[in-house]
VONU-174448 format. One record per residue (C-alpha): x, y, z; residue in three letters. Coordinates in nm, 2 decimals, padded with zeros to 4 digits. Layout:
BEGIN
(node (X; Y; Z); "ala");
...
//
This chain:
BEGIN
(node (10.18; 10.96; 10.95); "met");
(node (09.96; 10.85; 11.22); "arg");
(node (10.22; 10.60; 11.34); "tyr");
(node (10.28; 10.64; 11.71); "val");
(node (10.63; 10.79; 11.74); "lys");
(node (10.88; 10.70; 12.01); "ala");
(node (10.74; 10.95; 12.26); "met");
(node (10.42; 11.01; 12.45); "ser");
(node (10.18; 11.29; 12.38); "leu");
(node (10.30; 11.45; 12.70); "arg");
(node (10.66; 11.44; 12.59); "asn");
(node (10.56; 11.57; 12.25); "ser");
(node (10.39; 11.87; 12.39); "leu");
(node (10.68; 11.94; 12.63); "ala");
(node (10.92; 11.91; 12.35); "met");
(node (10.72; 12.16; 12.13); "leu");
(node (10.70; 12.40; 12.42); "ala");
(node (11.07; 12.40; 12.45); "cys");
(node (11.15; 12.44; 12.08); "val");
(node (10.88; 12.69; 11.98); "leu");
(node (11.09; 13.00; 12.08); "pro");
(node (11.37; 12.87; 11.87); "ala");
(node (11.12; 12.81; 11.58); "val");
(node (11.01; 13.17; 11.60); "val");
(node (11.37; 13.29; 11.58); "ala");
(node (11.44; 13.06; 11.29); "leu");
(node (11.13; 13.17; 11.10); "leu");
(node (11.23; 13.53; 11.15); "thr");
(node (11.59; 13.47; 11.04); "ser");
(node (11.47; 13.28; 10.73); "phe");
(node (11.21; 13.54; 10.64); "gly");
(node (10.94; 13.28; 10.60); "val");
(node (10.65; 13.52; 10.65); "ala");
(node (10.75; 13.72; 10.35); "ser");
(node (10.91; 13.47; 10.12); "ala");
(node (10.69; 13.27; 09.89); "gly");
(node (10.76; 13.01; 09.62); "ser");
(node (10.83; 13.26; 09.34); "ala");
(node (11.07; 13.46; 09.55); "glu");
(node (11.26; 13.16; 09.66); "arg");
(node (11.29; 13.04; 09.30); "ala");
(node (11.41; 13.38; 09.18); "gln");
(node (11.67; 13.41; 09.46); "glu");
(node (11.81; 13.07; 09.35); "ser");
(node (11.85; 13.20; 09.00); "gly");
(node (11.58; 12.97; 08.84); "arg");
(node (11.34; 13.09; 08.58); "thr");
(node (10.99; 13.14; 08.72); "val");
(node (10.69; 13.09; 08.49); "leu");
(node (10.31; 13.09; 08.55); "tyr");
(node (10.00; 12.90; 08.45); "val");
(node (09.67; 13.07; 08.52); "asp");
(node (09.37; 12.93; 08.34); "ser");
(node (09.13; 13.17; 08.53); "gly");
(node (09.34; 13.48; 08.44); "ser");
(node (09.35; 13.57; 08.81); "leu");
(node (09.67; 13.77; 08.78); "gly");
(node (09.63; 13.88; 08.41); "gly");
(node (09.50; 13.76; 08.08); "ala");
(node (09.64; 13.41; 08.00); "cys");
(node (09.76; 13.30; 07.66); "ser");
(node (09.93; 12.98; 07.53); "asp");
(node (10.07; 13.17; 07.24); "asp");
(node (10.34; 13.34; 07.44); "arg");
(node (10.70; 13.21; 07.44); "pro");
(node (10.85; 13.13; 07.77); "ala");
(node (11.05; 13.45; 07.77); "ala");
(node (10.73; 13.66; 07.78); "asp");
(node (10.56; 13.47; 08.06); "val");
(node (10.51; 13.65; 08.39); "ser");
(node (10.26; 13.66; 08.67); "arg");
(node (10.06; 13.92; 08.49); "ala");
(node (10.11; 13.75; 08.15); "ala");
(node (10.07; 13.37; 08.22); "pro");
(node (10.01; 13.06; 08.01); "trp");
(node (09.66; 12.91; 08.02); "cys");
(node (09.74; 12.54; 08.03); "ser");
(node (09.97; 12.30; 08.19); "leu");
(node (10.02; 12.13; 07.85); "asp");
(node (10.18; 12.44; 07.72); "arg");
(node (10.40; 12.47; 08.03); "ala");
(node (10.52; 12.11; 08.00); "leu");
(node (10.61; 12.17; 07.64); "glu");
(node (10.78; 12.51; 07.66); "ala");
(node (10.93; 12.55; 08.01); "ala");
(node (11.31; 12.56; 07.99); "pro");
(node (11.54; 12.33; 08.19); "asp");
(node (11.58; 12.42; 08.56); "asp");
(node (11.27; 12.63; 08.57); "ser");
(node (10.98; 12.66; 08.82); "val");
(node (10.62; 12.67; 08.70); "val");
(node (10.37; 12.81; 08.95); "leu");
(node (10.01; 12.72; 08.88); "val");
(node (09.73; 12.95; 09.00); "arg");
(node (09.44; 12.80; 09.19); "gly");
(node (09.15; 12.63; 09.01); "gly");
(node (09.05; 12.31; 08.84); "ala");
(node (09.25; 12.20; 08.54); "tyr");
(node (09.20; 11.94; 08.27); "ala");
(node (09.43; 11.64; 08.26); "ala");
(node (09.78; 11.75; 08.17); "ala");
(node (09.98; 11.56; 07.90); "glu");
(node (10.34; 11.57; 07.78); "val");
(node (10.50; 11.35; 07.52); "arg");
(node (10.84; 11.34; 07.37); "gly");
(node (11.00; 11.62; 07.58); "arg");
(node (11.33; 11.53; 07.73); "ser");
(node (11.54; 11.77; 07.93); "arg");
(node (11.88; 11.76; 08.11); "ser");
(node (11.76; 11.94; 08.43); "glu");
(node (11.43; 11.93; 08.62); "phe");
(node (11.13; 12.15; 08.56); "val");
(node (10.93; 12.18; 08.88); "thr");
(node (10.56; 12.24; 08.87); "leu");
(node (10.37; 12.33; 09.19); "arg");
(node (10.07; 12.54; 09.30); "pro");
(node (10.10; 12.91; 09.35); "phe");
(node (10.16; 12.99; 09.72); "glu");
(node (09.85; 12.92; 09.93); "gly");
(node (09.63; 12.81; 09.64); "glu");
(node (09.48; 12.47; 09.56); "lys");
(node (09.52; 12.33; 09.21); "val");
(node (09.31; 12.02; 09.11); "thr");
(node (09.42; 11.82; 08.80); "leu");
(node (09.19; 11.57; 08.63); "glu");
(node (09.49; 11.35; 08.56); "gly");
(node (09.85; 11.35; 08.43); "leu");
(node (10.01; 11.16; 08.14); "ser");
(node (10.38; 11.15; 08.08); "ile");
(node (10.53; 10.97; 07.79); "glu");
(node (10.88; 10.96; 07.64); "asp");
(node (10.97; 11.26; 07.86); "ser");
(node (11.22; 11.33; 08.14); "ser");
(node (11.31; 11.56; 08.43); "his");
(node (10.97; 11.66; 08.55); "leu");
(node (10.87; 11.72; 08.92); "arg");
(node (10.51; 11.77; 09.03); "phe");
(node (10.46; 11.90; 09.39); "glu");
(node (10.16; 11.97; 09.60); "gly");
(node (09.87; 11.91; 09.35); "phe");
(node (09.53; 11.75; 09.41); "thr");
(node (09.50; 11.49; 09.14); "ile");
(node (09.16; 11.33; 09.08); "arg");
(node (09.23; 11.12; 08.77); "gly");
(node (09.49; 10.87; 08.64); "arg");
(node (09.86; 10.95; 08.67); "thr");
(node (10.03; 10.77; 08.39); "arg");
(node (10.41; 10.74; 08.33); "ile");
(node (10.53; 10.55; 08.02); "gln");
(node (10.89; 10.55; 07.90); "phe");
(node (10.96; 10.83; 08.14); "gly");
(node (11.30; 10.91; 08.31); "ser");
(node (11.36; 11.11; 08.62); "arg");
(node (11.00; 11.17; 08.70); "ile");
(node (10.91; 11.29; 09.06); "gln");
(node (10.57; 11.30; 09.23); "leu");
(node (10.61; 11.48; 09.56); "leu");
(node (10.35; 11.57; 09.82); "gly");
(node (10.04; 11.54; 09.61); "asn");
(node (09.69; 11.43; 09.72); "asp");
(node (09.59; 11.15; 09.48); "ile");
(node (09.24; 11.00; 09.49); "ala");
(node (08.99; 10.82; 09.27); "gln");
(node (09.26; 10.68; 09.04); "glu");
(node (09.62; 10.59; 09.13); "gly");
(node (09.95; 10.59; 08.95); "ile");
(node (10.03; 10.36; 08.66); "ala");
(node (10.39; 10.32; 08.55); "ile");
(node (10.49; 10.12; 08.24); "arg");
(node (10.86; 10.08; 08.14); "pro");
(node (11.04; 10.38; 08.29); "ser");
(node (11.36; 10.46; 08.48); "asp");
(node (11.43; 10.67; 08.79); "arg");
(node (11.09; 10.75; 08.92); "val");
(node (11.03; 10.89; 09.27); "met");
(node (10.70; 10.89; 09.45); "ile");
(node (10.74; 11.06; 09.78); "glu");
(node (10.52; 11.22; 10.05); "gly");
(node (10.19; 11.17; 09.87); "asn");
(node (09.85; 11.08; 10.01); "gln");
(node (09.71; 10.80; 09.79); "ile");
(node (09.36; 10.72; 09.90); "his");
(node (08.99; 10.64; 09.84); "asp");
(node (09.05; 10.48; 09.50); "leu");
(node (08.78; 10.34; 09.27); "thr");
(node (08.78; 10.11; 08.97); "tyr");
(node (08.68; 10.39; 08.74); "glu");
(node (08.90; 10.51; 08.45); "gly");
(node (09.12; 10.29; 08.23); "ser");
(node (09.10; 09.92; 08.30); "val");
(node (09.48; 09.86; 08.33); "ala");
(node (09.58; 09.93; 08.68); "gly");
(node (09.24; 10.05; 08.80); "ala");
(node (09.20; 10.02; 09.18); "gly");
(node (09.58; 10.01; 09.25); "tyr");
(node (09.77; 10.28; 09.44); "gly");
(node (10.09; 10.23; 09.24); "val");
(node (10.07; 09.99; 08.95); "trp");
(node (10.42; 09.94; 08.78); "met");
(node (10.43; 09.68; 08.51); "ile");
(node (10.72; 09.62; 08.27); "gly");
(node (10.70; 09.45; 07.94); "gly");
(node (10.63; 09.60; 07.60); "trp");
(node (10.52; 09.46; 07.26); "his");
(node (10.82; 09.64; 07.08); "asp");
(node (11.14; 09.46; 07.18); "pro");
(node (11.34; 09.77; 07.08); "ala");
(node (11.18; 09.96; 07.37); "arg");
(node (11.27; 09.93; 07.74); "pro");
(node (11.11; 09.63; 07.90); "gln");
(node (11.14; 09.70; 08.27); "lys");
(node (11.05; 09.95; 08.53); "val");
(node (11.38; 10.03; 08.70); "thr");
(node (11.53; 10.24; 08.98); "asn");
(node (11.21; 10.34; 09.16); "val");
(node (11.18; 10.50; 09.50); "thr");
(node (10.84; 10.50; 09.68); "ile");
(node (10.89; 10.67; 10.01); "arg");
(node (10.70; 10.85; 10.28); "gly");
(node (10.35; 10.80; 10.13); "asn");
(node (10.03; 10.70; 10.28); "arg");
(node (09.82; 10.43; 10.10); "phe");
(node (09.47; 10.42; 10.25); "ser");
(node (09.13; 10.28; 10.14); "lys");
(node (09.25; 10.11; 09.83); "ile");
(node (09.03; 09.83; 09.68); "pro");
(node (09.31; 09.64; 09.50); "ala");
(node (09.68; 09.65; 09.60); "asp");
(node (09.86; 09.94; 09.75); "gly");
(node (10.15; 09.86; 09.52); "ile");
(node (10.16; 09.60; 09.25); "gln");
(node (10.48; 09.54; 09.06); "ala");
(node (10.60; 09.30; 08.78); "ser");
(node (10.91; 09.31; 08.57); "arg");
(node (11.08; 09.56; 08.79); "val");
(node (11.44; 09.61; 08.91); "glu");
(node (11.60; 09.81; 09.19); "asn");
(node (11.29; 09.92; 09.38); "val");
(node (11.30; 10.08; 09.72); "leu");
(node (10.97; 10.09; 09.92); "ile");
(node (11.06; 10.29; 10.23); "asp");
(node (10.88; 10.45; 10.52); "asp");
(node (10.52; 10.43; 10.39); "asn");
(node (10.20; 10.37; 10.57); "glu");
(node (09.95; 10.11; 10.44); "phe");
(node (09.60; 10.08; 10.59); "asp");
(node (09.26; 09.96; 10.49); "his");
(node (09.39; 09.80; 10.17); "ile");
(node (09.08; 09.57; 10.14); "thr");
(node (08.84; 09.45; 09.86); "pro");
(node (08.57; 09.69; 09.97); "phe");
(node (08.44; 09.74; 09.62); "leu");
(node (08.47; 09.39; 09.47); "arg");
(node (08.46; 09.07; 09.68); "ser");
(node (08.66; 08.87; 09.42); "asp");
(node (08.96; 09.11; 09.45); "glu");
(node (09.28; 08.99; 09.63); "his");
(node (09.40; 09.30; 09.81); "ser");
(node (09.75; 09.33; 09.95); "asp");
(node (09.97; 09.61; 10.08); "gly");
(node (10.23; 09.51; 09.82); "ile");
(node (10.21; 09.24; 09.55); "gln");
(node (10.51; 09.13; 09.35); "leu");
(node (10.47; 08.90; 09.05); "his");
(node (10.66; 08.83; 08.73); "gly");
(node (11.03; 08.91; 08.78); "gln");
(node (11.10; 09.15; 09.06); "ala");
(node (11.47; 09.19; 09.13); "thr");
(node (11.65; 09.39; 09.40); "asn");
(node (11.34; 09.50; 09.58); "val");
(node (11.39; 09.64; 09.93); "thr");
(node (11.08; 09.69; 10.16); "ile");
(node (11.19; 09.86; 10.48); "arg");
(node (11.06; 10.09; 10.76); "arg");
(node (10.70; 10.06; 10.64); "asn");
(node (10.39; 10.05; 10.87); "phe");
(node (10.11; 09.81; 10.76); "phe");
(node (09.80; 09.79; 10.97); "his");
(node (09.42; 09.72; 10.97); "asp");
(node (09.40; 09.54; 10.63); "gln");
(node (09.46; 09.19; 10.49); "leu");
(node (09.82; 09.11; 10.41); "gly");
(node (10.14; 09.32; 10.39); "ala");
(node (10.32; 09.14; 10.10); "leu");
(node (10.27; 08.86; 09.86); "ile");
(node (10.54; 08.76; 09.61); "ala");
(node (10.43; 08.50; 09.37); "lys");
(node (10.44; 08.36; 09.02); "arg");
(node (10.81; 08.43; 08.95); "ser");
(node (11.16; 08.41; 09.09); "ala");
(node (11.24; 08.70; 09.33); "phe");
(node (11.61; 08.76; 09.38); "arg");
(node (11.76; 08.99; 09.64); "asn");
(node (11.44; 09.05; 09.83); "leu");
(node (11.49; 09.24; 10.15); "val");
(node (11.22; 09.30; 10.41); "val");
(node (11.35; 09.48; 10.72); "glu");
(node (11.24; 09.72; 10.99); "asn");
(node (10.87; 09.70; 10.91); "asn");
(node (10.58; 09.70; 11.15); "val");
(node (10.30; 09.48; 11.03); "met");
(node (10.01; 09.46; 11.28); "val");
(node (09.63; 09.40; 11.30); "arg");
(node (09.63; 09.21; 10.97); "leu");
(node (09.36; 08.96; 10.88); "his");
(node (09.57; 08.74; 10.65); "ala");
(node (09.93; 08.62; 10.62); "ile");
(node (10.16; 08.92; 10.67); "ala");
(node (10.44; 08.79; 10.44); "leu");
(node (10.35; 08.53; 10.18); "asn");
(node (10.66; 08.46; 09.98); "ile");
(node (10.72; 08.22; 09.70); "tyr");
(node (11.04; 08.13; 09.52); "asp");
(node (11.26; 08.40; 09.67); "ala");
(node (11.60; 08.24; 09.73); "pro");
(node (11.81; 08.42; 09.98); "gly");
(node (11.53; 08.65; 10.10); "ala");
(node (11.64; 08.86; 10.40); "arg");
(node (11.36; 08.90; 10.66); "ile");
(node (11.51; 09.09; 10.95); "val");
(node (11.41; 09.31; 11.24); "asn");
(node (11.04; 09.32; 11.16); "asn");
(node (10.75; 09.34; 11.41); "thr");
(node (10.47; 09.12; 11.30); "ile");
(node (10.19; 09.08; 11.55); "trp");
(node (09.81; 09.05; 11.57); "asp");
(node (09.80; 08.89; 11.23); "thr");
(node (09.64; 08.58; 11.07); "gly");
(node (09.99; 08.44; 11.02); "ala");
(node (10.33; 08.61; 11.02); "ala");
(node (10.54; 08.45; 10.75); "leu");
(node (10.50; 08.17; 10.49); "ser");
(node (10.77; 08.05; 10.25); "phe");
(node (10.64; 07.83; 09.95); "arg");
(node (10.75; 07.69; 09.62); "asp");
(node (10.55; 07.68; 09.29); "leu");
(node (10.64; 07.37; 09.08); "pro");
(node (10.64; 07.57; 08.76); "glu");
(node (10.91; 07.81; 08.88); "ile");
(node (11.27; 07.69; 08.83); "ala");
(node (11.43; 07.83; 09.14); "val");
(node (11.37; 07.70; 09.49); "glu");
(node (11.27; 07.88; 09.80); "met");
(node (11.59; 07.83; 10.00); "lys");
(node (11.87; 08.02; 10.17); "gly");
(node (11.65; 08.28; 10.35); "ala");
(node (11.77; 08.47; 10.65); "ile");
(node (11.50; 08.52; 10.92); "val");
(node (11.65; 08.69; 11.22); "ala");
(node (11.58; 08.95; 11.49); "asn");
(node (11.21; 08.96; 11.42); "asn");
(node (10.92; 08.98; 11.67); "val");
(node (10.65; 08.75; 11.53); "leu");
(node (10.33; 08.61; 11.67); "glu");
(node (10.37; 08.29; 11.47); "lys");
(node (10.65; 08.14; 11.26); "leu");
(node (10.64; 07.82; 11.06); "arg");
(node (10.89; 07.71; 10.79); "phe");
(node (11.07; 07.42; 10.65); "glu");
(node (11.44; 07.38; 10.75); "thr");
(node (11.54; 07.35; 10.38); "ser");
(node (11.40; 07.70; 10.31); "gln");
(node (11.63; 07.89; 10.55); "val");
(node (12.00; 07.94; 10.58); "ala");
(node (11.95; 08.12; 10.92); "val");
(node (11.65; 08.13; 11.15); "glu");
(node (11.75; 08.26; 11.49); "asp");
(node (11.72; 08.54; 11.74); "tyr");
(node (11.35; 08.58; 11.68); "asn");
(node (11.09; 08.64; 11.95); "leu");
(node (10.80; 08.42; 11.86); "ile");
(node (10.46; 08.41; 12.03); "gly");
(node (10.42; 08.03; 12.04); "ala");
(node (10.59; 07.73; 11.91); "arg");
(node (10.45; 07.54; 11.61); "glu");
(node (10.46; 07.17; 11.60); "arg");
(node (10.73; 07.00; 11.38); "ala");
(node (10.91; 07.33; 11.33); "thr");
(node (11.28; 07.34; 11.41); "arg");
(node (11.37; 07.67; 11.57); "tyr");
(node (11.71; 07.84; 11.62); "gly");
(node (11.88; 07.79; 11.95); "pro");
(node (11.85; 08.16; 12.04); "asn");
(node (11.48; 08.21; 11.96); "asp");
(node (11.26; 08.32; 12.24); "leu");
(node (10.90; 08.24; 12.29); "phe");
(node (10.61; 08.43; 12.46); "gly");
(node (10.47; 08.78; 12.47); "lys");
(node (10.70; 09.06; 12.37); "pro");
(node (10.56; 09.32; 12.60); "gly");
(node (10.44; 09.61; 12.38); "phe");
(node (10.36; 09.95; 12.51); "val");
(node (10.00; 09.98; 12.39); "ser");
(node (09.88; 09.78; 12.09); "pro");
(node (09.52; 09.92; 12.13); "leu");
(node (09.65; 10.25; 12.01); "val");
(node (09.89; 10.10; 11.76); "leu");
(node (10.19; 10.15; 11.98); "asp");
(node (10.40; 09.85; 11.93); "tyr");
(node (10.72; 09.98; 12.09); "arg");
(node (10.89; 09.75; 12.33); "leu");
(node (10.87; 09.80; 12.71); "arg");
(node (11.19; 09.81; 12.90); "arg");
(node (11.15; 09.47; 13.05); "arg");
(node (11.07; 09.30; 12.71); "ser");
(node (11.29; 09.01; 12.64); "arg");
(node (11.34; 09.15; 12.29); "ala");
(node (11.54; 09.44; 12.43); "val");
(node (11.92; 09.41; 12.40); "asp");
(node (11.90; 09.05; 12.28); "ser");
(node (11.94; 09.05; 11.90); "gly");
(node (12.21; 08.95; 11.67); "ala");
(node (12.38; 09.26; 11.53); "ser");
(node (12.54; 09.08; 11.24); "gln");
(node (12.19; 09.07; 11.08); "tyr");
(node (12.05; 09.40; 11.21); "ala");
(node (12.02; 09.72; 11.00); "pro");
(node (12.22; 10.01; 11.16); "arg");
(node (11.91; 10.19; 11.27); "gly");
(node (11.55; 10.10; 11.35); "asp");
(node (11.22; 10.18; 11.18); "arg");
(node (11.22; 10.53; 11.32); "glu");
(node (11.59; 10.60; 11.24); "gly");
(node (11.71; 10.55; 11.59); "arg");
(node (12.06; 10.41; 11.63); "arg");
(node (12.10; 10.08; 11.83); "arg");
(node (12.17; 10.17; 12.19); "ile");
(node (12.29; 09.98; 12.49); "asp");
(node (12.04; 10.02; 12.78); "ile");
(node (12.20; 10.08; 13.11); "arg");
(node (12.12; 09.83; 13.38); "gly");
(node (12.01; 09.56; 13.13); "leu");
(node (12.23; 09.26; 13.05); "arg");
(node (12.33; 09.22; 12.69); "asn");
(node (12.20; 08.89; 12.57); "arg");
(node (12.26; 08.93; 12.20); "gly");
(node (12.56; 08.86; 11.98); "thr");
(node (12.79; 09.02; 11.73); "gly");
(node (12.98; 09.35; 11.76); "ser");
(node (12.68; 09.52; 11.91); "arg");
(node (12.52; 09.25; 12.13); "pro");
(node (12.26; 09.51; 12.26); "tyr");
(node (12.05; 09.55; 11.94); "val");
(node (11.68; 09.48; 11.99); "asp");
(node (11.46; 09.23; 11.82); "arg");
(node (11.18; 09.38; 11.61); "gly");
(node (11.15; 09.70; 11.42); "ala");
(node (11.15; 09.95; 11.71); "leu");
(node (11.45; 09.99; 11.93); "glu");
(node (11.37; 10.05; 12.29); "tyr");
(node (11.48; 10.40; 12.40); "val");
(node (11.50; 10.50; 12.77); "ser");
(node (11.59; 10.87; 12.71); "gly");
(node (11.34; 11.16; 12.65); "gln");
(node (11.33; 11.40; 12.37); "trp");
(node (11.60; 11.66; 12.43); "asn");
(node (11.50; 12.03; 12.45); "ser");
(node (11.79; 12.19; 12.27); "ser");
(node (11.56; 12.30; 11.99); "gly");
(node (11.49; 12.20; 11.63); "pro");
(node (11.76; 12.07; 11.40); "thr");
(node (11.60; 12.21; 11.09); "leu");
(node (11.31; 12.42; 10.96); "val");
(node (11.24; 12.36; 10.60); "tyr");
(node (10.99; 12.49; 10.35); "lys");
(node (10.79; 12.31; 10.09); "val");
(node (10.59; 12.56; 09.90); "gly");
(node (10.48; 12.80; 10.18); "ser");
(node (10.43; 12.52; 10.43); "ala");
(node (10.68; 12.52; 10.72); "val");
(node (10.77; 12.20; 10.90); "thr");
(node (10.98; 12.15; 11.22); "leu");
(node (11.22; 11.86; 11.21); "ala");
(node (11.35; 11.74; 11.55); "val");
(node (11.57; 11.46; 11.67); "arg");
(node (11.57; 11.29; 12.00); "asp");
(node (11.86; 11.19; 12.22); "ser");
(node (11.88; 10.85; 12.06); "ala");
(node (11.88; 10.98; 11.70); "gly");
(node (11.52; 10.93; 11.61); "ala");
(node (11.38; 11.21; 11.39); "ser");
(node (11.03; 11.35; 11.36); "gly");
(node (10.86; 11.61; 11.14); "arg");
(node (10.58; 11.83; 11.26); "tyr");
(node (10.39; 12.06; 11.02); "pro");
(node (10.35; 12.41; 11.17); "leu");
(node (10.11; 12.55; 10.90); "gly");
(node (10.13; 12.80; 10.62); "leu");
(node (10.31; 13.13; 10.63); "phe");
(node (10.32; 13.42; 10.39); "gly");
//
């Protein structure tokens, strides 16, 4: 992500200089230069199969049983692989452009993983999964609709998705992680066109599942999307974590209402945390239904042209430790008369907000926020602070707190998540008086905990491999982690 991590470029370069010798040693010990995807899979005891429509390694045929498939005797199509690959197998797809893949009625008990052959680019015209389970797609370039319907345990990891997004109808245990979802159009099927992830429950047959449940959307970038980054209705148990949303705007149709996330029509147990929203309209709108157990925490929402959080009828909503600045407005709670529940009982604490207006009847707790300026006729908590928070450099999207910010060491720990947006633990800054409350009266307000220490130079904590790409994972002295791609090996 382009988000400015909790270190300067100078510190980053110094840290890399310190750890590169250790990286070389680790790469040597792991045998990265000689170990490719197939070898790793074989060493782990999994069956390795091949799809090669261009017959690059040998003449392809879809008439072969899985037992006869090899690198020199591959299948031709992904459809055949999706149908015939056994449980707990890996399907390596040789480079080239492939037609849209489709699988229907194929349930398994263990995952089948499909990914490009090492160092090769595979482009799919689309992907359709129906009444199927235990499928993992890694590292593809997808230029058509990805559709999941009555799926279970479906994973989309590290793909480049453009032109059309992901449409999910009633399904369970879906993971969307590490993808680039960008530059979408309104082409393709009408339902869900223009949305990054469109997950909508409800089905005409009451005997079929009616909700989208247990979804994780983590570590993706949503960029240049003309409708919503994520739109959800009739969903339950959804985690939206550590994504970046930018330029979600109606650039193709002026009548579109574009938001980072839109919830409507029954969304229960939705957690929105550690995300970065910038340079677009709003971050979240929740409207047209009752929203129970809504949690919005540790998000950075900046340079937005509309209301950052526009929330209707979400009793008990928890809005804590967010940084919301340079926006049209930070937070709005409202009621729709046709919705039976009331907007009340919200917890709004430890946030850094440019503006905050609310009705006393809407909140159970509103306190320990740092607010840019008072609004008339608004009754604020006794521990709210007002004025400028003191950011490091908003011009380059660096909304970390400076040491002397009044938001540092002044939050209420009973409301704060254990870590901040970057995974840093809450720390007590030496030389600063603790002005907060709770068992850790030194937590900061906002999404980004101030850290006085530098990145330690003891070396990387992990080198991991995805395909043949190698990434260095490091952790600073305060517990924040970062991942740095080092390129392709092998």
